[in-house]
Backbone as CSV, one residue per row, in Angstrom:
resi,resn,N_x,N_y,N_z,CA_x,CA_y,CA_z,C_x,C_y,C_z
1,UNK,100.311,109.115,124.699,101.291,109.534,124.321,102.103,108.847,122.945
2,UNK,102.353,109.079,122.184,103.090,108.536,121.084,104.125,109.048,120.615
3,UNK,105.345,108.173,121.007,106.604,108.527,120.178,106.783,109.066,118.686
4,UNK,107.181,110.001,119.024,108.235,110.413,117.194,109.510,110.631,116.915
5,UNK,109.354,110.065,115.724,111.242,111.138,115.405,111.161,111.995,114.494
6,UNK,111.809,113.093,114.688,111.638,114.652,114.195,112.808,114.692,113.341
7,UNK,112.389,114.961,112.179,113.876,114.112,110.877,113.182,115.753,110.128
8,UNK,114.328,116.554,109.593,114.706,116.920,108.212,114.763,116.321,107.051
9,UNK,113.290,116.710,106.167,113.687,115.790,105.203,114.345,116.308,104.160
10,UNK,114.616,117.796,103.935,115.617,117.913,102.881,117.211,117.261,103.093
11,UNK,117.229,116.797,104.676,118.851,115.753,104.719,118.867,114.809,105.168
12,UNK,117.648,114.488,105.708,117.248,113.219,106.448,118.478,113.362,107.993
13,UNK,118.331,114.323,108.525,119.229,114.781,109.691,118.031,113.982,111.127
14,UNK,118.011,113.288,111.577,117.480,113.022,112.611,117.247,113.282,113.767
15,UNK,116.490,114.412,114.377,116.579,115.451,115.824,116.639,114.690,116.605
16,UNK,115.697,113.477,116.925,115.446,112.215,117.613,113.922,111.998,118.341
17,UNK,113.841,111.412,118.983,112.451,111.045,119.141,111.916,111.586,120.529
18,UNK,111.120,112.281,120.144,110.097,112.998,121.299,108.643,112.306,121.165
19,UNK,108.449,112.280,123.181,106.928,111.730,123.027,105.944,112.951,123.105
20,UNK,104.408,112.654,122.615,103.475,113.671,122.735,102.205,113.085,121.977
21,UNK,101.521,114.024,122.311,100.401,113.906,121.862,99.790,113.841,120.264
22,UNK,100.908,114.650,119.480,100.809,115.307,118.320,101.932,115.188,117.547
23,UNK,102.548,115.270,116.255,103.288,114.930,115.607,103.884,116.851,115.625
24,UNK,102.895,118.174,115.761,103.153,119.210,116.077,103.360,119.528,116.962
25,UNK,103.342,119.006,118.623,103.485,118.940,119.859,104.888,118.345,119.524
26,UNK,105.298,117.611,119.248,106.692,116.774,119.550,107.372,117.900,118.366
27,UNK,107.270,118.044,117.842,108.081,118.844,117.463,108.442,120.585,117.654
28,UNK,107.309,121.168,118.469,107.167,121.533,119.470,108.375,121.763,120.634
29,UNK,107.935,120.504,121.266,109.726,119.612,122.624,110.453,119.824,122.148
30,UNK,110.597,119.681,120.469,112.220,119.343,119.824,113.077,120.885,120.431
31,UNK,111.670,122.082,119.396,112.259,123.358,118.912,112.396,123.855,120.940
32,UNK,111.836,123.237,121.693,112.396,123.671,122.877,113.168,123.509,123.522
33,UNK,113.650,122.154,123.443,114.897,121.731,123.707,116.088,122.320,123.027
34,UNK,116.212,122.840,121.586,117.207,123.441,121.231,117.190,125.332,121.349
35,UNK,115.930,125.268,121.967,115.849,126.656,122.097,115.884,127.318,121.651
36,UNK,115.552,127.172,120.419,114.379,127.675,119.451,113.468,128.760,119.183
37,UNK,113.187,130.003,118.994,112.287,130.566,119.251,111.980,130.792,117.876
38,UNK,110.035,130.498,117.713,109.769,130.662,116.073,109.034,129.497,116.058
39,UNK,108.968,128.837,114.604,108.303,127.570,113.582,109.540,127.160,113.389
40,UNK,109.117,125.402,113.317,110.152,124.906,112.335,110.177,125.676,111.149
41,UNK,111.652,124.738,110.240,111.127,125.107,108.957,110.080,124.141,108.574
42,UNK,110.130,124.495,107.242,108.951,123.643,106.966,109.523,122.240,106.189
43,UNK,110.940,121.949,106.072,110.824,120.305,106.273,111.339,119.772,107.113
44,UNK,110.759,119.935,108.448,111.038,119.611,109.608,109.584,118.488,109.716
45,UNK,109.772,117.375,109.411,108.781,116.415,109.863,108.538,115.517,111.109
46,UNK,107.673,115.225,111.691,107.116,114.567,112.656,106.582,113.221,112.346
47,UNK,107.414,111.935,112.585,106.692,110.889,112.056,106.612,109.935,113.489
48,UNK,105.312,109.159,113.141,104.783,108.292,114.694,105.606,107.136,114.530
49,UNK,106.258,106.533,115.554,106.720,105.499,115.235,105.751,104.245,115.830
50,UNK,104.678,103.727,114.615,103.996,102.678,114.874,104.405,102.103,113.594
51,UNK,103.871,100.577,113.853,104.148,99.872,112.547,105.405,99.922,112.108
52,UNK,105.433,99.803,110.437,106.727,99.607,110.110,107.927,100.902,110.349
53,UNK,107.370,101.799,110.326,108.213,103.353,110.594,108.507,103.006,112.276
54,UNK,108.116,102.147,113.009,108.337,101.816,114.331,110.110,100.855,114.578
55,UNK,109.636,99.943,113.365,110.512,98.789,112.936,112.052,99.578,112.589
56,UNK,111.883,100.177,111.387,113.135,101.102,111.008,113.571,101.921,111.902
57,UNK,112.996,102.596,112.095,113.262,103.599,113.958,114.809,102.947,114.243
58,UNK,113.789,101.915,114.783,113.993,100.983,116.379,115.800,100.161,115.362
59,UNK,115.544,100.262,114.431,117.373,99.481,113.632,118.174,100.470,113.952
60,UNK,117.448,101.589,113.492,118.211,103.076,113.283,119.306,103.463,114.456
61,UNK,118.204,103.498,115.465,118.134,104.150,116.802,118.579,103.808,118.024
62,UNK,118.859,101.946,117.868,118.525,101.251,118.815,117.114,101.456,119.680
63,UNK,116.367,101.360,119.338,115.235,101.879,119.927,114.427,100.093,120.572
64,UNK,113.659,100.199,121.382,113.136,98.633,122.229,111.913,98.456,121.067
65,UNK,111.298,97.666,120.761,110.177,97.460,119.882,109.265,96.621,121.036
66,UNK,108.285,97.674,120.860,107.227,97.113,121.661,105.698,96.454,121.091
67,UNK,104.592,95.742,121.663,103.686,95.164,121.170,102.604,96.217,122.243
68,UNK,101.479,96.240,121.561,100.314,96.344,122.418,99.453,95.476,122.716
69,UNK,98.780,95.219,123.516,97.628,94.411,123.959,96.969,93.766,123.143
70,UNK,96.712,93.083,122.434,95.175,92.601,121.912,94.282,91.550,122.600
71,UNK,93.065,91.225,121.741,92.495,90.360,122.207,92.999,88.986,122.202
72,UNK,94.057,88.369,121.576,94.599,87.158,121.952,95.862,87.120,122.635
73,UNK,96.818,88.166,123.222,97.766,88.463,123.059,97.963,89.457,124.229
74,UNK,98.532,89.728,125.790,98.836,90.432,126.196,100.076,91.508,125.704
75,UNK,100.671,92.520,126.418,101.551,93.410,125.920,103.120,92.806,125.862
76,UNK,103.772,93.259,125.073,104.992,92.084,124.813,106.303,93.921,124.208
77,UNK,107.367,93.719,125.235,108.306,94.447,125.067,109.226,93.983,124.953
78,UNK,110.843,94.310,123.721,111.561,93.719,123.352,111.439,93.004,122.083
79,UNK,110.707,92.727,121.153,110.495,92.142,120.593,111.482,92.205,119.009
80,UNK,111.861,91.143,118.684,113.215,91.260,117.871,111.863,91.823,116.556
81,UNK,113.165,92.640,115.598,112.745,92.467,114.501,112.317,91.643,113.734
82,UNK,112.093,90.619,113.109,111.235,89.525,113.016,110.253,89.428,113.240
83,UNK,110.161,89.451,114.738,108.461,88.763,115.537,107.684,90.323,115.014
84,UNK,108.441,91.463,115.718,107.954,92.645,115.086,106.991,92.706,113.814
85,UNK,107.733,92.301,112.932,107.240,92.583,111.636,106.777,91.779,111.244
86,UNK,106.148,90.520,112.044,105.317,89.505,111.690,103.902,89.565,112.602
87,UNK,103.986,91.210,113.528,102.768,91.194,114.061,102.373,92.608,113.284
88,UNK,103.271,93.447,112.498,102.679,94.396,112.138,101.901,94.012,110.760
89,UNK,102.675,92.241,110.024,101.442,92.014,109.224,100.236,92.168,109.208
90,UNK,100.258,91.479,110.457,98.598,91.366,110.930,97.732,92.778,111.344
91,UNK,98.869,93.603,111.881,98.264,94.658,112.355,99.186,95.509,112.792
92,UNK,99.534,96.352,111.867,100.649,97.611,112.235,100.413,98.785,113.742
93,UNK,99.025,98.800,114.006,99.409,99.972,114.814,99.603,99.528,116.050
94,UNK,99.525,98.118,115.965,99.451,97.391,117.067,101.585,97.550,117.799
95,UNK,102.375,97.753,116.817,103.985,98.183,117.167,103.514,98.745,117.295
96,UNK,105.407,99.537,118.354,105.710,100.589,118.273,106.852,100.748,119.261
97,UNK,107.426,101.665,118.791,109.462,101.783,119.577,109.018,102.852,120.825
98,UNK,110.260,102.345,121.260,110.409,103.165,122.690,111.979,103.408,123.058
């Protein structure tokens, strides 16, 4: 599962972070939580919180930055923004936010 931030692109309003298998599934979960029937508006987007998107969302939303395990180092939680930036510079897919 991946965490996605759901945002109305026309206003920049964040509806929160949802864990799902896809962006569409995350939007569906948000709509369900809100009791909304029918499809989302066209301007509602889901951004996977990976790499630099994770770092930016963590700063805005107070999320924890983490690193997936790689061949040279195990997984880590609680990275600083600077540590996450250094990892993302090498491989953005290793950085995520929870």
